[in-house]
All heavy atoms as TSV, in Angstrom:
chain	resi	resn	atom	element	x	y	z
A	1	MET	N	N	24.957	2.332	1.100
A	1	MET	CA	C	23.704	2.031	1.781
A	1	MET	C	C	23.302	0.600	1.411
A	1	MET	O	O	23.142	0.280	0.251
A	1	MET	CB	C	22.651	3.049	1.348
A	1	MET	CG	C	21.379	2.963	2.138
A	1	MET	SD	S	20.192	4.209	1.672
A	1	MET	CE	C	20.444	5.390	2.951
A	2	ASN	N	N	23.121	-0.228	2.408
A	2	ASN	CA	C	22.785	-1.619	2.133
A	2	ASN	C	C	21.273	-1.816	2.028
A	2	ASN	O	O	20.473	-0.902	2.266
A	2	ASN	CB	C	23.398	-2.539	3.187
A	2	ASN	CG	C	22.900	-2.238	4.580
A	2	ASN	OD1	O	22.002	-1.448	4.770
A	2	ASN	ND2	N	23.510	-2.889	5.560
A	3	ALA	N	N	20.882	-3.021	1.690
A	3	ALA	CA	C	19.473	-3.330	1.425
A	3	ALA	C	C	18.614	-3.207	2.682
A	3	ALA	O	O	17.441	-2.833	2.592
A	3	ALA	CB	C	19.360	-4.726	0.843
A	4	VAL	N	N	19.160	-3.499	3.847
A	4	VAL	CA	C	18.378	-3.429	5.081
A	4	VAL	C	C	17.994	-1.989	5.385
A	4	VAL	O	O	16.859	-1.701	5.784
A	4	VAL	CB	C	19.163	-4.057	6.258
A	4	VAL	CG1	C	18.426	-3.887	7.563
A	4	VAL	CG2	C	19.442	-5.521	5.992
A	5	LYS	N	N	18.919	-1.062	5.177
A	5	LYS	CA	C	18.609	0.345	5.426
A	5	LYS	C	C	17.588	0.871	4.421
A	5	LYS	O	O	16.713	1.669	4.774
A	5	LYS	CB	C	19.879	1.190	5.397
A	5	LYS	CG	C	20.735	0.984	6.617
A	5	LYS	CD	C	21.847	1.973	6.694
A	5	LYS	CE	C	22.653	1.727	7.964
A	5	LYS	NZ	N	23.625	2.760	8.225
A	6	ILE	N	N	17.678	0.437	3.184
A	6	ILE	CA	C	16.697	0.856	2.178
A	6	ILE	C	C	15.322	0.321	2.547
A	6	ILE	O	O	14.313	1.039	2.458
A	6	ILE	CB	C	17.127	0.390	0.781
A	6	ILE	CG1	C	18.394	1.128	0.352
A	6	ILE	CG2	C	16.021	0.597	-0.240
A	6	ILE	CD1	C	19.009	0.620	-0.915
A	7	LEU	N	N	15.253	-0.941	2.978
A	7	LEU	CA	C	13.985	-1.527	3.416
A	7	LEU	C	C	13.432	-0.785	4.628
A	7	LEU	O	O	12.229	-0.519	4.708
A	7	LEU	CB	C	14.178	-3.012	3.751
A	7	LEU	CG	C	12.967	-3.738	4.304
A	7	LEU	CD1	C	11.844	-3.779	3.278
A	7	LEU	CD2	C	13.349	-5.121	4.748
A	8	ALA	N	N	14.302	-0.421	5.568
A	8	ALA	CA	C	13.872	0.297	6.763
A	8	ALA	C	C	13.286	1.657	6.400
A	8	ALA	O	O	12.225	2.041	6.905
A	8	ALA	CB	C	15.049	0.465	7.716
A	9	ILE	N	N	13.936	2.376	5.509
A	9	ILE	CA	C	13.430	3.687	5.087
A	9	ILE	C	C	12.106	3.538	4.344
A	9	ILE	O	O	11.176	4.323	4.546
A	9	ILE	CB	C	14.491	4.418	4.243
A	9	ILE	CG1	C	15.681	4.785	5.132
A	9	ILE	CG2	C	13.906	5.657	3.579
A	9	ILE	CD1	C	16.884	5.291	4.381
A	10	ALA	N	N	11.996	2.507	3.510
A	10	ALA	CA	C	10.742	2.271	2.780
A	10	ALA	C	C	9.603	1.951	3.745
A	10	ALA	O	O	8.469	2.419	3.560
A	10	ALA	CB	C	10.930	1.141	1.774
A	11	LEU	N	N	9.874	1.171	4.792
A	11	LEU	CA	C	8.842	0.853	5.789
A	11	LEU	C	C	8.411	2.092	6.559
A	11	LEU	O	O	7.219	2.280	6.827
A	11	LEU	CB	C	9.351	-0.213	6.761
A	11	LEU	CG	C	9.334	-1.643	6.257
A	11	LEU	CD1	C	10.059	-2.548	7.245
A	11	LEU	CD2	C	7.920	-2.113	6.046
A	12	ILE	N	N	9.363	2.952	6.906
A	12	ILE	CA	C	9.029	4.175	7.629
A	12	ILE	C	C	8.165	5.089	6.765
A	12	ILE	O	O	7.159	5.632	7.219
A	12	ILE	CB	C	10.315	4.888	8.106
A	12	ILE	CG1	C	11.003	4.044	9.178
A	12	ILE	CG2	C	9.998	6.283	8.631
A	12	ILE	CD1	C	12.388	4.515	9.543
A	13	VAL	N	N	8.533	5.235	5.504
A	13	VAL	CA	C	7.757	6.086	4.586
A	13	VAL	C	C	6.360	5.493	4.360
A	13	VAL	O	O	5.352	6.211	4.403
A	13	VAL	CB	C	8.511	6.278	3.250
A	13	VAL	CG1	C	7.626	6.930	2.210
A	13	VAL	CG2	C	9.763	7.107	3.480
A	14	ALA	N	N	6.280	4.182	4.132
A	14	ALA	CA	C	4.981	3.543	3.906
A	14	ALA	C	C	4.094	3.643	5.143
A	14	ALA	O	O	2.885	3.893	5.030
A	14	ALA	CB	C	5.179	2.078	3.516
A	15	GLY	N	N	4.664	3.462	6.316
A	15	GLY	CA	C	3.895	3.597	7.550
A	15	GLY	C	C	3.391	5.018	7.754
A	15	GLY	O	O	2.255	5.234	8.173
A	16	GLY	N	N	4.237	5.990	7.453
A	16	GLY	CA	C	3.826	7.388	7.565
A	16	GLY	C	C	2.711	7.732	6.595
A	16	GLY	O	O	1.739	8.416	6.956
A	17	LEU	N	N	2.816	7.244	5.372
A	17	LEU	CA	C	1.749	7.487	4.395
A	17	LEU	C	C	0.457	6.779	4.798
A	17	LEU	O	O	-0.635	7.311	4.600
A	17	LEU	CB	C	2.194	7.032	3.005
A	17	LEU	CG	C	3.257	7.884	2.324
A	17	LEU	CD1	C	3.714	7.228	1.029
A	17	LEU	CD2	C	2.733	9.277	2.063
A	18	GLY	N	N	0.577	5.588	5.370
A	18	GLY	CA	C	-0.597	4.874	5.842
A	18	GLY	C	C	-1.309	5.618	6.962
A	18	GLY	O	O	-2.532	5.663	7.008
A	19	LEU	N	N	-0.539	6.219	7.865
A	19	LEU	CA	C	-1.147	7.000	8.933
A	19	LEU	C	C	-1.723	8.314	8.412
A	19	LEU	O	O	-2.759	8.780	8.889
A	19	LEU	CB	C	-0.118	7.286	10.028
A	19	LEU	CG	C	0.297	6.112	10.890
A	19	LEU	CD1	C	1.395	6.532	11.856
A	19	LEU	CD2	C	-0.881	5.551	11.638
A	20	LEU	N	N	-1.063	8.894	7.442
A	20	LEU	CA	C	-1.494	10.186	6.914
A	20	LEU	C	C	-2.794	10.073	6.129
A	20	LEU	O	O	-3.730	10.840	6.340
A	20	LEU	CB	C	-0.396	10.780	6.023
A	20	LEU	CG	C	-0.658	12.167	5.443
A	20	LEU	CD1	C	-0.718	13.190	6.563
A	20	LEU	CD2	C	0.430	12.529	4.460
A	21	TYR	N	N	-2.879	9.101	5.232
A	21	TYR	CA	C	-4.056	8.980	4.372
A	21	TYR	C	C	-5.117	8.043	4.930
A	21	TYR	O	O	-6.306	8.301	4.770
A	21	TYR	CB	C	-3.635	8.525	2.969
A	21	TYR	CG	C	-2.874	9.594	2.227
A	21	TYR	CD1	C	-1.526	9.456	1.966
A	21	TYR	CD2	C	-3.509	10.743	1.808
A	21	TYR	CE1	C	-0.827	10.438	1.300
A	21	TYR	CE2	C	-2.821	11.728	1.140
A	21	TYR	CZ	C	-1.471	11.573	0.884
A	21	TYR	OH	O	-0.789	12.554	0.224
A	22	GLY	N	N	-4.746	6.938	5.538
A	22	GLY	CA	C	-5.702	6.044	6.158
A	22	GLY	C	C	-6.435	5.112	5.217
A	22	GLY	O	O	-6.958	4.093	5.632
A	23	GLU	N	N	-6.517	5.442	3.952
A	23	GLU	CA	C	-7.174	4.589	2.966
A	23	GLU	C	C	-6.734	5.001	1.572
A	23	GLU	O	O	-6.225	6.095	1.365
A	23	GLU	CB	C	-8.701	4.684	3.071
A	23	GLU	CG	C	-9.258	6.044	2.695
A	23	GLU	CD	C	-10.756	6.118	2.868
A	23	GLU	OE1	O	-11.317	5.353	3.670
A	23	GLU	OE2	O	-11.372	6.957	2.206
A	24	PHE	N	N	-6.903	4.089	0.629
A	24	PHE	CA	C	-6.677	4.451	-0.763
A	24	PHE	C	C	-7.762	3.825	-1.617
A	24	PHE	O	O	-8.354	2.811	-1.263
A	24	PHE	CB	C	-5.268	4.082	-1.249
A	24	PHE	CG	C	-4.980	2.610	-1.288
A	24	PHE	CD1	C	-5.202	1.885	-2.442
A	24	PHE	CD2	C	-4.462	1.953	-0.193
A	24	PHE	CE1	C	-4.933	0.529	-2.493
A	24	PHE	CE2	C	-4.187	0.608	-0.224
A	24	PHE	CZ	C	-4.425	-0.108	-1.383
A	25	THR	N	N	-8.052	4.479	-2.728
A	25	THR	CA	C	-9.138	4.074	-3.607
A	25	THR	C	C	-8.579	3.789	-4.986
A	25	THR	O	O	-7.705	4.508	-5.472
A	25	THR	CB	C	-10.190	5.191	-3.694
A	25	THR	OG1	O	-10.631	5.507	-2.379
A	25	THR	CG2	C	-11.379	4.779	-4.520
A	26	TYR	N	N	-9.083	2.746	-5.603
A	26	TYR	CA	C	-8.702	2.427	-6.971
A	26	TYR	C	C	-9.938	1.982	-7.734
A	26	TYR	O	O	-10.953	1.612	-7.152
A	26	TYR	CB	C	-7.597	1.360	-7.017
A	26	TYR	CG	C	-8.017	0.006	-6.497
A	26	TYR	CD1	C	-8.482	-0.975	-7.369
A	26	TYR	CD2	C	-7.943	-0.301	-5.150
A	26	TYR	CE1	C	-8.866	-2.221	-6.900
A	26	TYR	CE2	C	-8.324	-1.528	-4.673
A	26	TYR	CZ	C	-8.778	-2.488	-5.551
A	26	TYR	OH	O	-9.168	-3.706	-5.089
A	27	THR	N	N	-9.853	2.049	-9.070
A	27	THR	CA	C	-10.970	1.662	-9.926
A	27	THR	C	C	-10.646	0.353	-10.606
A	27	THR	O	O	-9.598	0.221	-11.238
A	27	THR	CB	C	-11.247	2.753	-10.980
A	27	THR	OG1	O	-11.505	3.975	-10.299
A	27	THR	CG2	C	-12.438	2.394	-11.827
A	28	LYS	N	N	-11.550	-0.618	-10.467
A	28	LYS	CA	C	-11.376	-1.926	-11.085
A	28	LYS	C	C	-12.326	-2.009	-12.274
A	28	LYS	O	O	-13.529	-1.814	-12.139
A	28	LYS	CB	C	-11.666	-3.023	-10.063
A	28	LYS	CG	C	-11.412	-4.415	-10.579
A	28	LYS	CD	C	-11.409	-5.456	-9.484
A	28	LYS	CE	C	-12.762	-5.638	-8.881
A	28	LYS	NZ	N	-12.831	-6.808	-7.985
A	29	ASP	N	N	-11.779	-2.258	-13.438
A	29	ASP	CA	C	-12.564	-2.310	-14.662
A	29	ASP	C	C	-12.902	-3.766	-14.957
A	29	ASP	O	O	-12.013	-4.595	-15.159
A	29	ASP	CB	C	-11.767	-1.697	-15.813
A	29	ASP	CG	C	-12.618	-1.431	-17.034
A	29	ASP	OD1	O	-13.840	-1.366	-16.895
A	29	ASP	OD2	O	-12.035	-1.288	-18.130
A	30	THR	N	N	-14.186	-4.086	-14.971
A	30	THR	CA	C	-14.617	-5.448	-15.263
A	30	THR	C	C	-15.488	-5.438	-16.513
A	30	THR	O	O	-16.299	-4.540	-16.712
A	30	THR	CB	C	-15.425	-6.033	-14.092
A	30	THR	OG1	O	-16.547	-5.194	-13.839
A	30	THR	CG2	C	-14.581	-6.125	-12.842
A	31	HIS	N	N	-15.312	-6.410	-17.353
A	31	HIS	CA	C	-16.114	-6.543	-18.567
A	31	HIS	C	C	-17.140	-7.643	-18.340
A	31	HIS	O	O	-16.784	-8.788	-18.092
A	31	HIS	CB	C	-15.243	-6.889	-19.769
A	31	HIS	CG	C	-14.230	-5.825	-20.077
A	31	HIS	ND1	N	-14.578	-4.641	-20.644
A	31	HIS	CD2	C	-12.901	-5.767	-19.877
A	31	HIS	CE1	C	-13.503	-3.893	-20.802
A	31	HIS	NE2	N	-12.461	-4.562	-20.323
A	32	GLU	N	N	-18.386	-7.282	-18.430
A	32	GLU	CA	C	-19.456	-8.234	-18.173
A	32	GLU	C	C	-19.947	-8.914	-19.450
A	32	GLU	O	O	-20.200	-10.084	-19.461
A	32	GLU	CB	C	-20.630	-7.530	-17.481
A	32	GLU	CG	C	-20.319	-7.089	-16.072
A	32	GLU	CD	C	-20.042	-8.245	-15.142
A	32	GLU	OE1	O	-20.699	-9.289	-15.263
A	32	GLU	OE2	O	-19.147	-8.115	-14.300
A	33	ALA	N	N	-20.095	-8.156	-20.533
A	33	ALA	CA	C	-20.654	-8.751	-21.748
A	33	ALA	C	C	-20.063	-8.076	-22.976
A	33	ALA	O	O	-19.789	-6.888	-22.980
A	33	ALA	CB	C	-22.164	-8.603	-21.764
A	34	LYS	N	N	-19.872	-8.871	-24.016
A	34	LYS	CA	C	-19.393	-8.353	-25.289
A	34	LYS	C	C	-20.238	-8.999	-26.378
A	34	LYS	O	O	-20.115	-10.189	-26.651
A	34	LYS	CB	C	-17.916	-8.676	-25.473
A	34	LYS	CG	C	-17.280	-7.959	-26.612
A	34	LYS	CD	C	-15.777	-8.174	-26.611
A	34	LYS	CE	C	-15.141	-7.327	-27.681
A	34	LYS	NZ	N	-13.697	-7.519	-27.720
A	35	LEU	N	N	-21.122	-8.225	-26.966
A	35	LEU	CA	C	-22.036	-8.713	-27.993
A	35	LEU	C	C	-21.717	-8.018	-29.313
A	35	LEU	O	O	-22.203	-6.924	-29.575
A	35	LEU	CB	C	-23.493	-8.431	-27.594
A	35	LEU	CG	C	-23.917	-9.010	-26.250
A	35	LEU	CD1	C	-25.268	-8.462	-25.850
A	35	LEU	CD2	C	-23.950	-10.514	-26.338
A	36	GLY	N	N	-20.884	-8.650	-30.122
A	36	GLY	CA	C	-20.487	-8.058	-31.406
A	36	GLY	C	C	-19.772	-6.735	-31.177
A	36	GLY	O	O	-18.805	-6.662	-30.438
A	37	PRO	N	N	-20.258	-5.662	-31.799
A	37	PRO	CA	C	-19.596	-4.370	-31.625
A	37	PRO	C	C	-19.963	-3.679	-30.310
A	37	PRO	O	O	-19.370	-2.669	-29.956
A	37	PRO	CB	C	-20.097	-3.556	-32.815
A	37	PRO	CG	C	-21.423	-4.130	-33.131
A	37	PRO	CD	C	-21.303	-5.599	-32.820
A	38	ILE	N	N	-20.919	-4.218	-29.586
A	38	ILE	CA	C	-21.359	-3.602	-28.336
A	38	ILE	C	C	-20.627	-4.266	-27.174
A	38	ILE	O	O	-20.645	-5.480	-27.019
A	38	ILE	CB	C	-22.886	-3.753	-28.157
A	38	ILE	CG1	C	-23.621	-3.070	-29.300
A	38	ILE	CG2	C	-23.309	-3.167	-26.814
A	38	ILE	CD1	C	-25.108	-3.323	-29.292
A	39	GLU	N	N	-20.010	-3.436	-26.367
A	39	GLU	CA	C	-19.277	-3.945	-25.205
A	39	GLU	C	C	-19.803	-3.248	-23.963
A	39	GLU	O	O	-19.818	-2.024	-23.879
A	39	GLU	CB	C	-17.781	-3.668	-25.365
A	39	GLU	CG	C	-16.948	-4.208	-24.250
A	39	GLU	CD	C	-15.473	-3.990	-24.499
A	39	GLU	OE1	O	-15.051	-4.051	-25.663
A	39	GLU	OE2	O	-14.780	-3.753	-23.523
A	40	LEU	N	N	-20.259	-4.026	-23.023
A	40	LEU	CA	C	-20.743	-3.500	-21.754
A	40	LEU	C	C	-19.660	-3.695	-20.698
A	40	LEU	O	O	-19.174	-4.798	-20.497
A	40	LEU	CB	C	-22.015	-4.226	-21.329
A	40	LEU	CG	C	-23.178	-4.192	-22.312
A	40	LEU	CD1	C	-24.293	-5.108	-21.844
A	40	LEU	CD2	C	-23.679	-2.781	-22.483
A	41	SER	N	N	-19.275	-2.618	-20.059
A	41	SER	CA	C	-18.244	-2.726	-19.020
A	41	SER	C	C	-18.706	-1.991	-17.770
A	41	SER	O	O	-19.464	-1.027	-17.839
A	41	SER	CB	C	-16.914	-2.162	-19.505
A	41	SER	OG	O	-17.029	-0.789	-19.754
A	42	ILE	N	N	-18.215	-2.469	-16.671
A	42	ILE	CA	C	-18.557	-1.892	-15.376
A	42	ILE	C	C	-17.254	-1.475	-14.700
A	42	ILE	O	O	-16.285	-2.227	-14.663
A	42	ILE	CB	C	-19.301	-2.909	-14.499
A	42	ILE	CG1	C	-20.607	-3.311	-15.166
A	42	ILE	CG2	C	-19.543	-2.345	-13.118
A	42	ILE	CD1	C	-21.324	-4.430	-14.457
A	43	LYS	N	N	-17.246	-0.259	-14.174
A	43	LYS	CA	C	-16.091	0.218	-13.417
A	43	LYS	C	C	-16.493	0.284	-11.948
A	43	LYS	O	O	-17.386	1.027	-11.578
A	43	LYS	CB	C	-15.648	1.589	-13.908
A	43	LYS	CG	C	-15.078	1.557	-15.304
A	43	LYS	CD	C	-14.557	2.897	-15.713
A	43	LYS	CE	C	-13.978	2.790	-17.113
A	43	LYS	NZ	N	-13.388	4.032	-17.557
A	44	ASP	N	N	-15.841	-0.542	-11.151
A	44	ASP	CA	C	-16.110	-0.584	-9.715
A	44	ASP	C	C	-15.052	0.218	-8.984
A	44	ASP	O	O	-13.857	0.065	-9.224
A	44	ASP	CB	C	-16.082	-2.024	-9.197
A	44	ASP	CG	C	-17.237	-2.849	-9.722
A	44	ASP	OD1	O	-18.308	-2.262	-9.965
A	44	ASP	OD2	O	-17.061	-4.071	-9.885
A	45	LYS	N	N	-15.485	1.054	-8.068
A	45	LYS	CA	C	-14.568	1.842	-7.248
A	45	LYS	C	C	-14.371	1.102	-5.932
A	45	LYS	O	O	-15.333	0.877	-5.190
A	45	LYS	CB	C	-15.150	3.225	-7.010
A	45	LYS	CG	C	-14.185	4.236	-6.530
A	45	LYS	CD	C	-14.840	5.608	-6.508
A	45	LYS	CE	C	-13.791	6.665	-6.289
A	45	LYS	NZ	N	-14.393	7.996	-6.260
A	46	GLU	N	N	-13.164	0.690	-5.670
A	46	GLU	CA	C	-12.833	-0.072	-4.469
A	46	GLU	C	C	-12.033	0.807	-3.505
A	46	GLU	O	O	-11.160	1.550	-3.922
A	46	GLU	CB	C	-12.000	-1.300	-4.821
A	46	GLU	CG	C	-12.668	-2.263	-5.771
A	46	GLU	CD	C	-13.725	-3.115	-5.118
A	46	GLU	OE1	O	-13.626	-3.334	-3.898
A	46	GLU	OE2	O	-14.633	-3.551	-5.833
A	47	THR	N	N	-12.332	0.709	-2.221
A	47	THR	CA	C	-11.610	1.445	-1.188
A	47	THR	C	C	-10.999	0.452	-0.211
A	47	THR	O	O	-11.679	-0.452	0.265
A	47	THR	CB	C	-12.555	2.402	-0.434
A	47	THR	OG1	O	-13.145	3.295	-1.368
A	47	THR	CG2	C	-11.808	3.193	0.611
A	48	VAL	N	N	-9.717	0.634	0.064
A	48	VAL	CA	C	-8.998	-0.219	1.012
A	48	VAL	C	C	-8.612	0.644	2.208
A	48	VAL	O	O	-7.921	1.650	2.058
A	48	VAL	CB	C	-7.741	-0.833	0.365
A	48	VAL	CG1	C	-6.973	-1.652	1.378
A	48	VAL	CG2	C	-8.114	-1.663	-0.834
A	49	ASN	N	N	-9.080	0.255	3.396
A	49	ASN	CA	C	-8.734	0.971	4.628
A	49	ASN	C	C	-7.443	0.399	5.198
A	49	ASN	O	O	-7.267	-0.807	5.257
A	49	ASN	CB	C	-9.857	0.840	5.655
A	49	ASN	CG	C	-11.101	1.559	5.211
A	49	ASN	OD1	O	-11.023	2.638	4.642
A	49	ASN	ND2	N	-12.249	0.968	5.466
A	50	ILE	N	N	-6.558	1.284	5.628
A	50	ILE	CA	C	-5.294	0.877	6.244
A	50	ILE	C	C	-5.432	1.075	7.745
A	50	ILE	O	O	-5.633	2.205	8.198
A	50	ILE	CB	C	-4.121	1.705	5.690
A	50	ILE	CG1	C	-4.042	1.547	4.177
A	50	ILE	CG2	C	-2.818	1.288	6.351
A	50	ILE	CD1	C	-3.099	2.506	3.509
A	51	PRO	N	N	-5.345	0.003	8.523
A	51	PRO	CA	C	-5.497	0.145	9.977
A	51	PRO	C	C	-4.355	0.961	10.585
A	51	PRO	O	O	-3.222	0.958	10.085
A	51	PRO	CB	C	-5.456	-1.288	10.501
A	51	PRO	CG	C	-5.501	-2.181	9.322
A	51	PRO	CD	C	-5.175	-1.378	8.122
A	52	ILE	N	N	-4.671	1.647	11.663
A	52	ILE	CA	C	-3.662	2.464	12.345
A	52	ILE	C	C	-2.525	1.594	12.862
A	52	ILE	O	O	-1.348	1.962	12.773
A	52	ILE	CB	C	-4.314	3.265	13.490
A	52	ILE	CG1	C	-5.279	4.294	12.909
A	52	ILE	CG2	C	-3.265	3.951	14.347
A	52	ILE	CD1	C	-6.087	5.043	13.940
A	53	TRP	N	N	-2.859	0.395	13.365
A	53	TRP	CA	C	-1.819	-0.475	13.916
A	53	TRP	C	C	-0.824	-0.898	12.835
A	53	TRP	O	O	0.351	-1.132	13.132
A	53	TRP	CB	C	-2.411	-1.690	14.616
A	53	TRP	CG	C	-3.233	-2.582	13.751
A	53	TRP	CD1	C	-4.580	-2.552	13.596
A	53	TRP	CD2	C	-2.764	-3.628	12.901
A	53	TRP	NE1	N	-4.981	-3.516	12.705
A	53	TRP	CE2	C	-3.895	-4.194	12.263
A	53	TRP	CE3	C	-1.511	-4.152	12.614
A	53	TRP	CZ2	C	-3.785	-5.242	11.351
A	53	TRP	CZ3	C	-1.418	-5.202	11.714
A	53	TRP	CH2	C	-2.541	-5.735	11.098
A	54	ALA	N	N	-1.276	-1.012	11.580
A	54	ALA	CA	C	-0.362	-1.399	10.501
A	54	ALA	C	C	0.630	-0.278	10.199
A	54	ALA	O	O	1.819	-0.530	9.972
A	54	ALA	CB	C	-1.157	-1.759	9.247
A	55	GLY	N	N	0.156	0.959	10.205
A	55	GLY	CA	C	1.057	2.095	9.975
A	55	GLY	C	C	2.071	2.254	11.086
A	55	GLY	O	O	3.269	2.448	10.844
A	56	VAL	N	N	1.598	2.156	12.330
A	56	VAL	CA	C	2.503	2.282	13.477
A	56	VAL	C	C	3.489	1.115	13.500
A	56	VAL	O	O	4.683	1.300	13.769
A	56	VAL	CB	C	1.696	2.359	14.791
A	56	VAL	CG1	C	2.609	2.294	16.004
A	56	VAL	CG2	C	0.861	3.627	14.825
A	57	GLY	N	N	3.011	-0.076	13.185
A	57	GLY	CA	C	3.892	-1.249	13.159
A	57	GLY	C	C	4.962	-1.146	12.093
A	57	GLY	O	O	6.122	-1.506	12.329
A	58	ALA	N	N	4.595	-0.638	10.918
A	58	ALA	CA	C	5.586	-0.473	9.842
A	58	ALA	C	C	6.653	0.539	10.241
A	58	ALA	O	O	7.847	0.335	9.986
A	58	ALA	CB	C	4.889	-0.044	8.554
A	59	ILE	N	N	6.233	1.623	10.875
A	59	ILE	CA	C	7.205	2.620	11.332
A	59	ILE	C	C	8.118	2.023	12.401
A	59	ILE	O	O	9.342	2.219	12.366
A	59	ILE	CB	C	6.486	3.877	11.862
A	59	ILE	CG1	C	5.796	4.600	10.704
A	59	ILE	CG2	C	7.465	4.812	12.568
A	59	ILE	CD1	C	4.902	5.737	11.128
A	60	ALA	N	N	7.551	1.283	13.342
A	60	ALA	CA	C	8.354	0.691	14.420
A	60	ALA	C	C	9.365	-0.309	13.881
A	60	ALA	O	O	10.541	-0.295	14.272
A	60	ALA	CB	C	7.433	0.024	15.441
A	61	VAL	N	N	8.934	-1.168	12.972
A	61	VAL	CA	C	9.861	-2.146	12.386
A	61	VAL	C	C	10.939	-1.434	11.578
A	61	VAL	O	O	12.116	-1.810	11.619
A	61	VAL	CB	C	9.089	-3.171	11.522
A	61	VAL	CG1	C	10.038	-4.030	10.716
A	61	VAL	CG2	C	8.206	-4.034	12.396
A	62	GLY	N	N	10.557	-0.392	10.856
A	62	GLY	CA	C	11.541	0.374	10.090
A	62	GLY	C	C	12.582	1.027	10.972
A	62	GLY	O	O	13.777	1.011	10.664
A	63	VAL	N	N	12.147	1.598	12.101
A	63	VAL	CA	C	13.092	2.229	13.031
A	63	VAL	C	C	14.020	1.192	13.641
A	63	VAL	O	O	15.231	1.415	13.757
A	63	VAL	CB	C	12.325	3.012	14.123
A	63	VAL	CG1	C	13.243	3.441	15.249
A	63	VAL	CG2	C	11.639	4.222	13.510
A	64	VAL	N	N	13.481	0.045	14.019
A	64	VAL	CA	C	14.320	-1.013	14.592
A	64	VAL	C	C	15.348	-1.484	13.567
A	64	VAL	O	O	16.529	-1.640	13.877
A	64	VAL	CB	C	13.451	-2.187	15.093
A	64	VAL	CG1	C	14.298	-3.410	15.401
A	64	VAL	CG2	C	12.652	-1.768	16.307
A	65	LEU	N	N	14.916	-1.695	12.319
A	65	LEU	CA	C	15.854	-2.133	11.286
A	65	LEU	C	C	16.905	-1.072	10.988
A	65	LEU	O	O	18.053	-1.395	10.673
A	65	LEU	CB	C	15.104	-2.474	9.996
A	65	LEU	CG	C	14.334	-3.780	9.968
A	65	LEU	CD1	C	13.571	-3.907	8.658
A	65	LEU	CD2	C	15.263	-4.962	10.150
A	66	LEU	N	N	16.514	0.180	11.099
A	66	LEU	CA	C	17.445	1.257	10.770
A	66	LEU	C	C	18.543	1.414	11.817
A	66	LEU	O	O	19.697	1.670	11.484
A	66	LEU	CB	C	16.666	2.572	10.615
A	66	LEU	CG	C	17.406	3.752	10.014
A	66	LEU	CD1	C	17.863	3.436	8.602
A	66	LEU	CD2	C	16.494	4.973	9.991
A	67	PHE	N	N	18.186	1.234	13.081
A	67	PHE	CA	C	19.150	1.509	14.148
A	67	PHE	C	C	19.822	0.283	14.741
A	67	PHE	O	O	20.761	0.422	15.515
A	67	PHE	CB	C	18.481	2.332	15.240
A	67	PHE	CG	C	18.151	3.715	14.777
A	67	PHE	CD1	C	16.835	4.140	14.669
A	67	PHE	CD2	C	19.157	4.607	14.424
A	67	PHE	CE1	C	16.514	5.405	14.243
A	67	PHE	CE2	C	18.851	5.870	13.983
A	67	PHE	CZ	C	17.527	6.278	13.893
A	68	VAL	N	N	19.358	-0.911	14.420
A	68	VAL	CA	C	20.017	-2.123	14.914
A	68	VAL	C	C	21.149	-2.482	13.963
A	68	VAL	O	O	20.955	-2.582	12.756
A	68	VAL	CB	C	19.003	-3.290	15.039
A	68	VAL	CG1	C	19.713	-4.589	15.340
A	68	VAL	CG2	C	17.977	-2.972	16.086
A	69	ARG	N	N	22.305	-2.664	14.507
A	69	ARG	CA	C	23.456	-3.007	13.669
A	69	ARG	C	C	23.473	-4.508	13.405
A	69	ARG	O	O	23.293	-5.302	14.289
A	69	ARG	CB	C	24.760	-2.614	14.357
A	69	ARG	CG	C	24.911	-1.143	14.528
A	69	ARG	CD	C	26.228	-0.836	15.190
A	69	ARG	NE	N	26.314	0.567	15.497
A	69	ARG	CZ	C	27.095	1.406	14.832
A	69	ARG	NH1	N	27.879	0.979	13.895
A	69	ARG	NH2	N	27.122	2.666	15.152
A	70	SER	N	N	23.704	-4.847	12.157
A	70	SER	CA	C	23.816	-6.275	11.812
A	70	SER	C	C	25.259	-6.716	11.968
A	70	SER	O	O	26.198	-5.961	11.746
A	70	SER	CB	C	23.347	-6.502	10.387
A	70	SER	OG	O	24.123	-5.756	9.492
A	71	LYS	N	N	25.452	-7.977	12.361
A	71	LYS	CA	C	26.803	-8.477	12.605
A	71	LYS	C	C	27.452	-8.970	11.350
A	71	LYS	O	O	26.946	-9.308	10.396
A	71	LYS	CB	C	26.754	-9.606	13.630
A	71	LYS	CG	C	26.330	-9.099	14.972
A	71	LYS	CD	C	26.318	-10.230	15.964
A	71	LYS	CE	C	25.853	-9.715	17.307
A	71	LYS	NZ	N	25.812	-10.711	18.313
């Protein structure tokens, strides 16, 4: 299995997951102040929306890469 086929399969899987979930959330830990033994930190919850066109586009590019033969 060559690198192009692996990339194509990864794009198809990523596009499918993007369509299935539509967004992902992560927590960003920021430190605002540190005063001696006291440390104040803020945890921000960030959400990233994945557009439908990006998921469909990733699947389409993956399918094209998978089935087009390279010379």
